[in-house]
N, C-alpha and C positions, 0 to 999 in steps of 0.2 A: 516675353516676362510669363512665367508660369503663375496663372492667378493661386490665391492661398485661403481663399473660401472654400469652407466643407459643411454639408447638413451630417449630424449626428444625428445615428439612430440608439434606439433603445430594445428595440422588438427582437423577441427569438426568431432568429433565422436558422435552420438547418445546416441549408445549402451553402448561407454564406461559411456559418461555422468551419463545415467540413474542408472550403477554402481555403480558410484562416489555416486549420490546423496541418495542411498539406505547404503552406508556404512558410509557416514558423520549422517544420520539420526539414523543409529543404535548407531555409535558412541557416537554422541550427547542422545541417549535416555539414554544407560549404564551409560552415567559420569553424567547427572540431573536426580534427582528426580523429578522434576516440568514436563520435556517432558515425562518422563518415566509415569507418571500419567495420561497422556491423551490417551497414546496409547490405542487404542480400542474405544476409548471414540466418541462421537458427535464432541470433540470440537478436535480432532488429524487433519482432515483437511482444507484449508480452503474453506469457501461458498464464491460462486461467490454473488458478491452484485452489483446490474446494477439499473439507474436513468435516464428515458428519460424525454426530455421535446420537446412538437412537436408544431409548429405553428398553427395557424387558417387550415393551408392548409396541412397540416400533415407532415410535412418537419421537419429534425432533427432542434430543436432551440439549444438545449445542453444536456450535459451529464454526466453522472459517471459513473464510473468503478472502482470498488473497490472488498476488499472481507473482510470476516470476519475469524478470527481466534484464538483463546485462548483469548478469551474476548477480543479483538481488530478489530476495522477495519482498514485498510487500504487502503486509496486511492491512486487509481493509477493513476486518469485519471481525469480531470473535464473541460470541456468546453464550455464556451459559444458561439453562433454566434456571430458575432462583430453586427450585426444589433438589438440583442437582449443585447448587456452589459449596465451595467447603470439602468436597471428595476429591481433589484430585485433576476434574476432568479438562478444566483449560489447561491445565500445563500440559497435559496430557495432547490435547487439541495443536496445540502450539510448537510441542516436538513434533508431533509428527508432520503440521507442517514444514517446519523445518528442515527435517528429515528429507522429506522428500525434493522440499526446494534444494536441499546439497547434494541430495544422492541424483535424481533425474534430471536437473536443470543447470545443473554445474553451480550454483548460487553458493557466494562466500558471505554472504552477507545479508541482513533481515532489518526492515524497519517498520515504525507501525506510529501513529499518533492514537493517541488517551487523554480524556480531559481530567480533570482533577479528583473528580465526581466517579470517575469510573475505575478506572486501576492501574496509576502509575505504579503504584509498590507492588503489584504482582509480578509487571514488569519487570523492574527491577530484580525481582527474585527469581524471574527468569533467566537471568544475566543479561539483561538489556541496560544501554548507558541514555541517562538524558543529553539527549544534545543539543535541545532547543527548548524554550520556554518560554509561550504567549500568552502574557495575561489578557484578559480582557476577551477572548477570542472563544464565544460573545460576551458582551458585556455581563461579568460578575462568573464567570468560565476561567479558566486557565487549562491550555491547549498545550500538550507534551509532546514535541518527538523524538523518539527512542531509537537506538539502533543495536546491532549484537552484530559480533565474527561467528559465523556458523561454521565451527571445528566437528572435524571427525570423534 
């Protein structure tokens, strides 16, 4: 008979995290023909995609950090310095990242998350559609997930 007693721990453990990541990846690969078909291809790993905007002095005016993976661009961060907001810089950064993701990495879609006080309206103006709304994440804030089809 197998014992059902477990000791649960809440410590940060990078070695266990990496082991868990590998085991989950392997289990997901066995369970999904789509993920299985990605194994060993260039689409298996996320490729960093960064776009930077520098002002006339060379200082950082804005930037976008994301990655391309499995025909998707995932925008992780998009930020524009307050002095440069309203001048279209955010739209230019996003458009450049979308173009690079599409043309250089074969991405067909993009996704991102934003909070209600950040920029859901901005992203909708750029052609993104809200696909998920999570009220109270964190409490008092609503998180939005948006996606966009990348076309030529």
